[in-house]
Structures are given as structure tokens and as C-alpha cells.
SEPA-192828 format. One record per residue (C-alpha): x, y, z; residue in three letters. Coordinates in steps of 0.1 Angstrom, whole numbers, padded with zeros to 4 digits, always signed. Layout:
<rs>
XYZALA;...
</rs>
This chain:
<rs>
-0018-0297-2701UNK;-0028-0334-2700UNK;-0048-0352-2672UNK;-0016-0364-2654UNK;-0002-0328-2652UNK;-0035-0314-2639UNK;-0036-0341-2612UNK;+0000-0334-2601UNK;-0008-0296-2598UNK;-0038-0303-2576UNK;-0018-0326-2553UNK;+0010-0300-2550UNK;-0015-0273-2540UNK;-0032-0292-2512UNK;-0005-0287-2485UNK;-0005-0250-2492UNK;-0043-0248-2490UNK;-0043-0268-2458UNK;-0017-0244-2443UNK;-0037-0214-2454UNK;-0068-0229-2438UNK;-0050-0236-2406UNK;-0036-0201-2405UNK;-0071-0186-2409UNK;-0085-0208-2381UNK;-0055-0199-2359UNK;-0060-0162-2365UNK;-0097-0166-2356UNK;-0087-0185-2325UNK;-0063-0157-2314UNK;-0090-0131-2318UNK;-0113-0151-2296UNK;-0086-0155-2270UNK;-0078-0118-2269UNK;-0116-0112-2265UNK;-0116-0136-2235UNK;-0136-0162-2254UNK;-0114-0192-2246UNK;-0140-0219-2256UNK;-0143-0204-2291UNK;-0105-0201-2293UNK;-0102-0238-2283UNK;-0126-0248-2311UNK;-0107-0229-2337UNK;-0074-0243-2324UNK;-0086-0279-2327UNK;-0099-0272-2362UNK;-0066-0257-2372UNK;-0046-0286-2359UNK;-0070-0310-2376UNK;-0062-0293-2409UNK;-0024-0292-2402UNK;-0012-0311-2371UNK;+0022-0294-2373UNK;+0010-0258-2377UNK;+0034-0240-2354UNK;+0012-0210-2346UNK;-0018-0234-2338UNK;+0005-0255-2316UNK;+0015-0223-2298UNK;-0021-0213-2294UNK;-0029-0247-2278UNK;+0000-0240-2254UNK;-0015-0206-2246UNK;-0049-0220-2240UNK;-0035-0247-2217UNK;-0015-0221-2198UNK;-0047-0199-2195UNK;-0064-0228-2177UNK;-0035-0237-2155UNK;-0027-0270-2173UNK;+0010-0266-2172UNK;+0020-0300-2184UNK;-0002-0297-2214UNK;+0010-0262-2220UNK;+0046-0274-2219UNK;+0039-0302-2244UNK;+0021-0280-2269UNK;+0046-0251-2267UNK;+0076-0274-2269UNK;+0062-0288-2302UNK;+0057-0253-2315UNK;+0093-0244-2307UNK;+0106-0275-2324UNK;+0087-0265-2355UNK;+0099-0229-2354UNK;+0117-0213-2325UNK;+0100-0179-2326UNK;+0106-0154-2298UNK;+0070-0154-2287UNK;+0070-0192-2285UNK;+0101-0191-2263UNK;+0085-0165-2240UNK;+0055-0188-2235UNK;+0078-0218-2229UNK;+0098-0197-2204UNK;+0066-0186-2187UNK;+0054-0222-2183UNK;+0088-0233-2170UNK;+0088-0204-2146UNK;+0054-0213-2132UNK;+0066-0249-2128UNK;+0096-0236-2108UNK;+0121-0247-2134UNK;+0138-0213-2133UNK;+0171-0222-2149UNK;+0154-0237-2179UNK;+0130-0207-2181UNK;+0161-0184-2181UNK;+0175-0202-2211UNK;+0142-0199-2230UNK;+0140-0161-2223UNK;+0177-0156-2231UNK;+0173-0174-2264UNK;+0142-0152-2272UNK;+0162-0121-2265UNK;+0190-0132-2288UNK;+0165-0137-2316UNK;+0148-0104-2311UNK;+0171-0081-2290UNK;+0150-0049-2295UNK;+0118-0064-2280UNK;+0110-0047-2247UNK;+0087-0075-2235UNK;+0114-0101-2239UNK;+0139-0081-2217UNK;+0111-0077-2191UNK;+0105-0114-2190UNK;+0143-0120-2187UNK;+0145-0096-2159UNK;+0116-0111-2140UNK;+0131-0146-2140UNK;+0164-0133-2129UNK;+0146-0117-2099UNK;+0132-0152-2092UNK;+0167-0166-2093UNK;+0179-0139-2069UNK;+0204-0126-2095UNK;+0197-0090-2086UNK;+0226-0075-2105UNK;+0217-0092-2137UNK;+0180-0084-2133UNK;+0189-0047-2128UNK;+0209-0047-2161UNK;+0179-0063-2179UNK;+0155-0037-2166UNK;+0179-0009-2174UNK;+0182-0022-2209UNK;+0144-0020-2212UNK;+0147+0017-2203UNK;+0173+0021-2230UNK;+0148+0007-2255UNK;+0118+0025-2240UNK;+0126+0054-2216UNK;+0090+0056-2205UNK;+0086+0020-2193UNK;+0073+0025-2158UNK;+0075-0011-2147UNK;+0111-0013-2157UNK;+0119+0019-2138UNK;+0101+0006-2107UNK;+0117-0028-2108UNK;+0152-0015-2113UNK;+0147+0011-2085UNK;+0134-0015-2061UNK;+0163-0039-2068UNK;+0189-0011-2065UNK;+0175-0001-2032UNK;+0175-0037-2019UNK;+0211-0041-2032UNK;+0224-0012-2012UNK;+0227+0013-2041UNK;+0202+0040-2029UNK;+0215+0069-2050UNK;+0209+0049-2082UNK;+0177+0035-2069UNK;+0163+0070-2063UNK;+0170+0081-2099UNK;+0149+0052-2112UNK;+0121+0056-2086UNK;+0118+0093-2094UNK;+0113+0083-2130UNK;+0087+0057-2120UNK;+0069+0083-2099UNK;+0068+0107-2128UNK;+0055+0080-2152UNK;+0029+0067-2127UNK;+0020+0094-2101UNK;+0002+0083-2070UNK;+0013+0047-2072UNK;+0015+0034-2036UNK;+0042+0008-2042UNK;+0065+0033-2059UNK;+0060+0058-2031UNK;+0067+0032-2005UNK;+0099+0020-2022UNK;+0111+0056-2027UNK;+0104+0062-1990UNK;+0125+0033-1981UNK;+0153+0045-2004UNK;+0152+0080-1989UNK;+0152+0065-1954UNK;+0184+0046-1963UNK;+0200+0079-1974UNK;+0191+0094-1939UNK;+0166+0118-1956UNK;+0140+0110-1930UNK;+0116+0138-1934UNK;+0113+0133-1971UNK;+0109+0095-1965UNK;+0081+0103-1940UNK;+0063+0125-1965UNK;+0064+0098-1992UNK;+0053+0070-1969UNK;+0024+0091-1957UNK;+0013+0096-1993UNK;+0016+0059-1999UNK;-0006+0051-1969UNK;-0032+0076-1980UNK;-0034+0059-2013UNK;-0035+0023-1999UNK;-0049+0025-1963UNK;-0054-0013-1959UNK;-0017-0020-1965UNK;-0001-0032-1933UNK;+0034-0030-1945UNK;+0030+0007-1953UNK;+0015+0014-1918UNK;+0044-0005-1902UNK;+0070+0015-1922UNK;+0053+0047-1913UNK;+0058+0038-1877UNK;+0094+0028-1882UNK;+0101+0062-1898UNK;+0085+0081-1869UNK;+0104+0060-1844UNK;+0137+0068-1862UNK;+0128+0105-1858UNK;+0123+0100-1820UNK;+0085+0104-1823UNK;+0074+0071-1806UNK;+0042+0085-1794UNK;+0032+0091-1830UNK;+0047+0058-1842UNK;+0028+0036-1818UNK;-0007+0040-1834UNK;+0007+0031-1868UNK;+0022-0002-1854UNK;-0012-0009-1838UNK;-0029-0002-1871UNK;-0006-0026-1889UNK;-0013-0053-1863UNK;-0050-0047-1866UNK;-0048-0052-1903UNK;-0026-0083-1900UNK;-0028-0098-1865UNK;+0001-0122-1871UNK;+0025-0094-1883UNK;+0055-0102-1862UNK;+0076-0072-1873UNK;+0048-0048-1864UNK;+0043-0064-1830UNK;+0081-0062-1824UNK;+0083-0026-1835UNK;+0053-0017-1813UNK;+0071-0033-1783UNK;+0103-0013-1792UNK;+0083+0020-1792UNK;+0067+0011-1759UNK;+0102+0006-1745UNK;+0113+0040-1758UNK;+0082+0055-1742UNK;+0092+0037-1709UNK;+0059+0018-1709UNK;+0078-0013-1698UNK;+0049-0035-1686UNK;+0031-0030-1720UNK;+0064-0037-1738UNK;+0069-0070-1720UNK;+0033-0080-1729UNK;+0039-0070-1766UNK;+0070-0092-1767UNK;+0050-0120-1752UNK;+0025-0116-1781UNK;+0054-0120-1805UNK;+0063-0153-1788UNK;+0027-0165-1790UNK;+0027-0159-1828UNK;+0063-0172-1833UNK;+0075-0192-1803UNK;+0111-0195-1817UNK;+0116-0158-1822UNK;+0150-0152-1807UNK;+0149-0114-1815UNK;+0121-0111-1789UNK;+0141-0131-1764UNK;+0171-0108-1770UNK;+0150-0076-1767UNK;+0134-0088-1735UNK;+0168-0097-1720UNK;+0181-0062-1727UNK;+0150-0047-1712UNK;+0155-0067-1680UNK;+0191-0057-1678UNK;+0182-0020-1684UNK;+0158-0023-1655UNK;+0184-0040-1633UNK;+0168-0074-1634UNK;+0201-0092-1640UNK;+0192-0128-1635UNK;+0167-0131-1664UNK;+0187-0106-1683UNK;+0220-0125-1685UNK;+0202-0158-1692UNK;+0181-0143-1720UNK;+0211-0126-1735UNK;+0223-0160-1747UNK;+0196-0158-1774UNK;+0222-0137-1794UNK;+0236-0169-1808UNK;+0203-0176-1825UNK;+0202-0143-1843UNK;+0223-0144-1875UNK;+0219-0106-1881UNK;+0236-0096-1849UNK;+0271-0084-1855UNK;+0289-0107-1831UNK;+0320-0129-1834UNK;+0310-0165-1839UNK;+0332-0195-1834UNK;+0325-0232-1838UNK;+0343-0253-1813UNK;+0342-0290-1805UNK;+0349-0283-1769UNK;+0320-0276-1745UNK;+0310-0241-1734UNK;+0315-0232-1698UNK;+0288-0211-1681UNK;+0300-0214-1645UNK;+0286-0248-1635UNK;+0316-0272-1640UNK;+0348-0271-1621UNK;+0376-0256-1642UNK;+0406-0260-1618UNK;+0435-0274-1639UNK;+0416-0267-1672UNK;+0426-0245-1700UNK;+0396-0221-1707UNK;+0394-0200-1738UNK;+0377-0167-1732UNK;+0369-0150-1765UNK;+0354-0117-1777UNK;+0319-0119-1791UNK;+0307-0083-1792UNK;+0322-0048-1796UNK;+0353-0030-1782UNK;+0333-0015-1754UNK;+0319-0048-1743UNK;+0353-0064-1744UNK;+0367-0037-1721UNK;+0338-0039-1698UNK;+0336-0076-1694UNK;+0374-0084-1694UNK;+0372-0076-1657UNK;+0360-0111-1652UNK;+0391-0128-1667UNK;+0412-0127-1635UNK;+0382-0143-1617UNK;+0383-0172-1641UNK;+0420-0176-1634UNK;+0412-0175-1596UNK;+0391-0206-1601UNK;+0423-0225-1611UNK;+0420-0222-1648UNK;+0447-0214-1673UNK;+0431-0186-1694UNK;+0436-0181-1731UNK;+0422-0147-1742UNK;+0411-0139-1777UNK;+0403-0102-1783UNK;+0401-0077-1812UNK;+0435-0070-1827UNK;+0433-0034-1816UNK;+0430-0044-1779UNK;+0455-0072-1778UNK;+0485-0051-1768UNK;+0465-0034-1741UNK;+0452-0067-1726UNK;+0481-0091-1729UNK;+0493-0081-1694UNK;+0459-0084-1678UNK;+0462-0104-1645UNK;+0453-0140-1650UNK;+0459-0142-1687UNK;+0483-0169-1698UNK;+0482-0160-1734UNK;+0464-0131-1753UNK;+0457-0137-1790UNK;+0444-0113-1816UNK;+0412-0122-1835UNK;+0432-0124-1867UNK;+0450-0155-1853UNK;+0419-0172-1841UNK;+0421-0198-1868UNK;+0452-0214-1852UNK;+0444-0215-1815UNK;+0464-0235-1789UNK;+0447-0265-1773UNK;+0420-0258-1747UNK;+0394-0277-1727UNK;+0364-0253-1725UNK;+0355-0219-1738UNK;+0333-0190-1728UNK;+0324-0158-1747UNK;+0333-0126-1728UNK;+0297-0114-1727UNK;+0286-0146-1711UNK;+0310-0141-1681UNK;+0284-0121-1660UNK;+0260-0151-1664UNK;+0287-0176-1654UNK;+0294-0156-1622UNK;+0258-0150-1614UNK;+0263-0112-1614UNK;+0237-0091-1596UNK;+0237-0054-1591UNK;+0253-0058-1557UNK;+0279-0083-1569UNK;+0294-0064-1599UNK;+0332-0066-1597UNK;+0336-0029-1598UNK;+0371-0022-1585UNK;+0391+0000-1609UNK;+0415+0003-1624UNK;+0414-0033-1636UNK;+0432-0027-1669UNK;+0470-0027-1670UNK;+0482+0008-1666UNK;+0505+0022-1693UNK;+0542+0023-1686UNK;+0554+0056-1670UNK;+0577+0063-1700UNK;+0549+0060-1725UNK;+0527+0083-1704UNK;+0556+0108-1701UNK;+0557+0111-1739UNK;+0521+0124-1738UNK;+0529+0147-1709UNK;+0556+0162-1730UNK;+0533+0167-1760UNK;+0506+0182-1738UNK;+0530+0207-1722UNK;+0526+0224-1688UNK;+0498+0211-1666UNK;+0488+0246-1653UNK;+0451+0242-1662UNK;+0426+0213-1659UNK;+0430+0189-1688UNK;+0399+0175-1703UNK;+0397+0149-1731UNK;+0367+0150-1754UNK;+0349+0124-1776UNK;+0316+0133-1792UNK;+0308+0106-1817UNK;+0311+0068-1820UNK;+0310+0044-1849UNK;+0286+0057-1875UNK;+0277+0021-1884UNK;+0263+0014-1849UNK;+0226+0009-1851UNK;+0220+0034-1823UNK;+0246+0059-1834UNK;+0220+0086-1843UNK;+0209+0086-1806UNK;+0243+0083-1788UNK;+0265+0106-1809UNK;+0263+0143-1813UNK;+0276+0169-1837UNK;+0308+0187-1826UNK;+0290+0221-1826UNK;+0266+0209-1798UNK;+0297+0202-1776UNK;+0314+0234-1785UNK;+0298+0257-1758UNK;+0321+0242-1731UNK;+0352+0252-1750UNK;+0352+0288-1736UNK;+0359+0276-1701UNK;+0393+0280-1686UNK;+0407+0245-1692UNK;+0429+0226-1717UNK;+0406+0207-1740UNK;+0421+0178-1760UNK;+0403+0159-1788UNK;+0403+0121-1784UNK;+0380+0119-1814UNK;+0394+0095-1840UNK;+0382+0101-1876UNK;+0358+0130-1870UNK;+0330+0131-1894UNK;+0333+0154-1924UNK;+0304+0175-1911UNK;+0325+0182-1879UNK;+0359+0188-1894UNK;+0354+0224-1905UNK;+0340+0234-1871UNK;+0368+0215-1853UNK;+0395+0233-1873UNK;+0380+0266-1865UNK;+0382+0261-1827UNK;+0417+0267-1816UNK;+0407+0261-1780UNK;+0409+0223-1786UNK;+0442+0205-1790UNK;+0441+0176-1815UNK;+0468+0150-1810UNK;+0448+0121-1825UNK;+0474+0114-1852UNK;+0496+0099-1825UNK;+0469+0076-1812UNK;+0481+0045-1831UNK;+0465+0019-1808UNK;+0446+0015-1775UNK;+0479+0014-1755UNK;+0487+0050-1767UNK;+0451+0060-1761UNK;+0452+0046-1725UNK;+0485+0065-1719UNK;+0470+0097-1731UNK;+0438+0091-1710UNK;+0459+0088-1679UNK;+0472+0124-1684UNK;+0437+0139-1681UNK;+0419+0152-1651UNK;+0386+0144-1667UNK;+0373+0127-1699UNK;+0339+0137-1713UNK;+0326+0112-1739UNK;+0295+0098-1754UNK;+0288+0061-1751UNK;+0317+0046-1770UNK;+0347+0024-1763UNK;+0365+0054-1749UNK;+0339+0057-1721UNK;+0348+0021-1711UNK;+0385+0026-1715UNK;+0387+0057-1694UNK;+0365+0044-1667UNK;+0382+0010-1666UNK;+0415+0029-1661UNK;+0399+0046-1631UNK;+0399+0080-1647UNK;+0372+0105-1638UNK;+0348+0101-1667UNK;+0316+0120-1676UNK;+0295+0100-1700UNK;+0268+0117-1721UNK;+0238+0094-1726UNK;+0206+0094-1748UNK;+0172+0093-1732UNK;+0171+0055-1738UNK;+0206+0043-1730UNK;+0223+0010-1736UNK;+0214-0016-1710UNK;+0246-0013-1691UNK;+0239+0023-1680UNK;+0206+0013-1664UNK;+0179+0040-1658UNK;+0176+0073-1640UNK;+0209+0073-1621UNK;+0239+0095-1624UNK;+0264+0069-1613UNK;+0274+0035-1627UNK;+0277+0003-1606UNK;+0302-0009-1632UNK;+0325+0021-1630UNK;+0329+0040-1597UNK;+0347+0070-1613UNK;+0320+0075-1640UNK;+0294+0102-1638UNK;+0263+0099-1662UNK;+0247+0129-1678UNK;+0214+0118-1694UNK;+0190+0134-1719UNK;+0155+0140-1705UNK;+0122+0133-1723UNK;+0130+0162-1747UNK;+0160+0141-1760UNK;+0180+0173-1764UNK;+0218+0170-1761UNK;+0219+0208-1759UNK;+0204+0207-1725UNK;+0228+0180-1714UNK;+0258+0201-1725UNK;+0244+0231-1706UNK;+0243+0210-1675UNK;+0278+0197-1681UNK;+0291+0232-1687UNK;+0276+0245-1654UNK;+0291+0216-1634UNK;+0324+0218-1653UNK;+0327+0255-1646UNK;+0324+0248-1609UNK;+0349+0219-1611UNK;+0375+0240-1629UNK;+0371+0267-1603UNK;+0378+0242-1576UNK;+0407+0224-1594UNK;+0436+0224-1570UNK;+0463+0229-1596UNK;+0446+0260-1610UNK;+0470+0289-1613UNK;+0461+0323-1599UNK;
</rs>
């Protein structure tokens, strides 16, 4: 080999030697970084880049060091250079992490997604992908990412916990519980897992199990205000407000500005009938959060429950500021009427805003609107339209399904705002019944024929309401609790639409009760059947309002803490003269209520004038 050849060989080997030197320095730098010696790592990194300015691993190390010190712009620059040199999955993860911390979530998602495509069996890449999908509020995709982690590694406790949490929050509690059970097995005595599993069990109505889990979580993490608050919520749901109250107070002590805990404390005080303290607790919510409409709403309902109608009706207008309330919302260019302006010669739209029972209760005001000289357009739920179209004072009754194409009108008012517009007090309630149009005699005769001879007292029964109602667990009762009255000498007829699966077997076994509900196709038919009864016994549902608004004798079974309209500690209703109220006492036992109903019903049956023999 001559001199020229030797010189060429040396020149050719220099880049390789430089690369090797940079690699050694990079590896030393990584060892220092893992050992939490960032200054030594920084020195090695600089030396490596001095040897080879385009060394991809050294560029990535520089990005990691900048990320470690929170220098996100520098981290971005170094890591992007590394990716341009060689798009390794680990570089892309760092790039995605930097982008995520900068709030550039869509770009971060692309980086993690590309990394997963390059290395689809890497668990840490799928975890990173799932986490950024959580940040982007793409729960369904994040769940799939975490579930894929579990396919790759069935013992990955973070993936199990994350998937379970998201499934619970997405309304898929059965699936959530499977993942959270796994997370609990993989990491026993982990307070966040126990809390999330408790919330999942609670959503499945497995309240005692939920309570056991949340107690364990609290014992593991006593300073956690959220856990204390949830423990109180679970006890409240079980009707144990005296036990719930100290947990809300502990949550507030741990976090004085915890609005939810203050609100829950106030709610428990209401259920304990410690009303003065409840008002003070809601005042505290307003001090912390002056615009809290939920507190205004709760205070309004408490005023109404106590018979303080003036502040109650005014405060009830807070409902429009609460997006979570299940009310009908319209957006009209026309002004709202609340009783102050003259409406003579005007067309006023009166529209439903709350449930079927509210509609029936407050539609009594519609003729009063017409008496002020207004032409009234009435918009009600489709199910009530046929019943209410002949209501006095109504020019036109429209179903909610046609609300998008309304005739012209000048002003509007929601049905539940009518008591406010008319300044209703306890002594000015328009309580004359019946105020609903009575069914045609021919329609009623059809039901008389179905029922047969009227030789015994006829009693209609309703024992449960809409299971989706937030207070259904208090106001409804299982059929077997009502069953003890069925041995009395009367004709009992079920008015219960769609009985729950837990009631159907017991209902079929009791031949003492006639079931004609298959013929109850609408509220007109239900009204016609109701007019055939001597008495209707019902829990607090739309049937209670319908029967009483028709002027039928109606016995209403109420929980210890009733809805505001039934007031407190009285067995009559100023809204419905023919109604009789049977209330739970402090024991909150419907069995005792039914025992009282049975005793009084037995006496009523014995005195019924049409009784044979």
C-alpha cells in the first residue's frame, strides 16, 4: 500500500471513529441521567455533539435534559433535530411529551401515533397514546388504547385503572368494574382505585358495597377531601344523613372552599330538617361562589317546602341557569311575561318546562291568563296534548314535537313560572277542582264495561314512578310493600304502567288486582279510567296530579322529605282539595305508611254506601 492509499484509509475511518466516540459519550450521559446526575449528563452530551453534531442519540439526550429542566422550547428543538435524523419511537415519545406539556395536543397525538406504528408491541407507547387521548377528551379511543396495553401486558395496573376510570365516567359501569377489580388485585390498598370502584358500584345501585370500598379508601388516605365527600354522599343515598353530615364537615375542614361538600352538607341538613342551619350552609356556598345557581335553586325549593312562597317562586327562576336540570328550554326573541305587563289583546305562549306532574299541576293557571284578555297558545308534552286541548282559555294546544314551527305570539311564559306571575301565596292557590276537562261519557263507559259490576269499592293503585327521576328511590316502593292492602274487600285495579321487572312476578301472583294497563294508550284514557274509581292510591307521580286535578279522591304516599309542593307535616294539600297525604315518619319506612293506609281503607270500605250485604 502506497502513501496515498494509507492517507485515504485514515480519512475514511475518521467519521466512524467520531461516531463511535460520540456514542460512548452519549451512553455515559444516559447513565448519568438515569442516576440523577444531570450536570454530568449535560457535559457528556455536549462532548458527544462536539464530536458529531448530528448524532441522533446525543440530540435526543439534549432534548431529554432540556425537558428535565422545563426548557420546553429547547427540548422541542433538540428532539425535533433527533427525529429528523432518525425517527425512532423513543424520540417520538419525547417529542410527543414536549408537545403535550406545551398544550399542543393534536401534534402530540400524531407523534405518539407514529411511534406506535413503528413499534406496535411497546406497552409504554400505547400508554402515552392513551394519556394524550384522555387530554383530548376522546374517552372511547383512550379506553381502547389502555385495553390494548392490557392485551400486551395483562398485569399492567395503570392501564387497568385508567380504563376502569374512563369506562365509569363514560356510563359503562359493568365494564368499568371488571377493570377496576383487576386494578385492585394488581395493586391492593390503592386509595384512588378503591374510590373509583366505589363510584362504579354506586352507579350500579350496589350501595353497601360502594360504602365499604369508600371507607377503605378513606382509611388509606384520610386527608383526601373528595373521598370524605363521597363517603357522605353514599351515606346520604342510604338515608343515613346523621352519619353523612360529619363526613361533609370533614371534607369542608380539609378544603374550606369545597363547594360540592358545602352543598351536600346543606342537603343533609335539609333532610334532617335542620332548616336554619341549611339556609346558613347555602349562604356559605354563595360566599365562596356568588354565582352558584344550584344553591339559589335549592334555597328556593326549601322556601316552597316551608310555605314561604314569595321567595320560593322568585328563587325558582334560577333553574334557567342550571344546564344539568332536565327542563325544556326554548330560545325566543319575544319577551318573557312574569305578570307585570298588560297582556290584554296579546297572544301569550305558555310552554311546558318541567315534568308531566308539573304540567298538570300548573296548567290550572292557563284560564287565568286568558281571563286577563290574552289569547293563549299552550305547548305541552305530546302525551298530554289530547287531554289539555279543551282546557278553558286555550286557543290552540300544540305538542312539544311541533315546537319548532310555532304560530306568531307576542310574549311567553313557562308553566312553572305562572305561580310567580300571579303572586301565589298559600291562601291564594287556585285550588278549585276539577280543572281538567272531564273525559267524554262514552269513553268512560268503555272503562265501566271493562271493569264490570260496581258492587265493591274500586281502588286504583300506582306504586312506582319514573326510575330515572333523581328522587325515585325515596318516592317509589316495591309492589310487595303495597300488597298487604289487597286482602281487603274491594276491587283493586293497577294503573301502574311498565312495572319493574322486580315487581312483575309478584304482580302476576296476586289475582286480587285487575290489570287493564294495556288499554291505557294515552292520558285521555287514563283520565277516563280514573273517573271510574272511588279512590286512587298512588305515590308521588303524574298519576297523583292527574287524579287530584280531576277531583277524584286521591291518597298520596309520600317520603319523609317530600317534593316542595306537598309542604310539611300536613295530611291535606292546598293544591288539591280531594287529596289526602300519607307521609313516612323519621323511620322512613313505607311499611308503616301502608299499615296506616290499610287501617283507614278498611274503615272506608266498611262505610262505602254501595257495599253489598
